[in-house]
Phi, psi and omega in degrees: 000122177273144181274133175207166180297324176299322174298313177303313182300323182291324180302302187285321176294320177297319182297310184302318178289325178289336178288352184286118188275076185299322184299318183287325178292313185293323175292323176292312186292339177279359177078026182252015174085205182261121180296346176291344175266010181246139173054232178288349186083002180282151178262008184276174185297318186301321178283324177301327177304327180292355174277355181091003185250091177303322184297320182289325182291316178299313177296318181301313177301312174301317185279329170298323177279326182289334178293316173296318176300314175307312183301308186301319184285326181302314188276322177296310184255325178293321179249007171061043185224098189292315179304312184286333171303309185292325175295317182296315181295317176302310176300326181291317176301313182293325173304317182289323180288324186224070179288140184290332181291332188249032181061029183063028175245088182246214182277186178261355168096000188293313181297315181296322183297317178292316173306310178302316184288325172300321180279329178285327181197089194300331181297317183291326183290314187296318180290325172304316183285328172303313178299319180294308183300314183303310184295318186293316182297317180293304184255342174062029174242104190304310186303316186295315180300320174296319179298315181295314180302313188296324177292328181278327183317300187297327180295318183290331175287327175292326183296336183258011178057039176250082187294323180300314179291326178295319179290322173295315180298320175304312183296307186294328177303313178302315174299320183288323176294322180294326174293341183251026181309310190292326176300319178291324173299328179280322176301315182297325175274351182079027191244000185288126179295158180262164187303130175101343179295142175271061178225185181297149171237000000 
C-alpha cells in the first residue's frame, strides 16, 4: 500500500462519516430519549430494536451500513482510487466503533462492516449479508450471526480473487471480534440474548 494525500483524505473523510451516530440521532428524533440508556447502551440497530420500534432499527441499519458504503464509493468511483476507497470504508468502520462525538464510545460495527463490503465488492458483500441473515434466522442471535459472517468474509473475498478486500475484511473482522468480547463470553456460557430481547447485546 502506497502513501498518498488521497489515502490521508480517505482516512479522515471515512472516519468522520462513520462517526455519525445515526442510532442516537434517530431515537432522539423519535422522542424516545437517549439510546445509550436502553438495553446494552449501544448505538447500533440491534439495540435500537429494543425500543420496540422495528422501523427505527431498520433505518439505523440502513444508515449505518450506508455511511460506510458511501465513504468507500466516493473514493473508489468519485476519485477513481480503489485503494483509497478501501481505506475510507475501513475508516468509516473505525469511526462508527470509536466516534469522536461520543468520546469514542460507539457501536460494534456490524452494519458498517457489511456496508463496506457491499461497496468494495458487492458479490462478497451480498454473500456475507446472506451468511448473517441465514444464521440470524436459524439461531436468532445477532452477535453469533455477525461473528460467523465476519469470519466468512475474508474467505469469500479470496474466492472472488479480491486479495485487497480479503485483507481489509480480515482486519475489520478482528476489530469486530474484539468489539464483541462480552458477547463471546456470554455465548460460551449460553447466556447470550436473542434478537429482540430487552437485554444486553
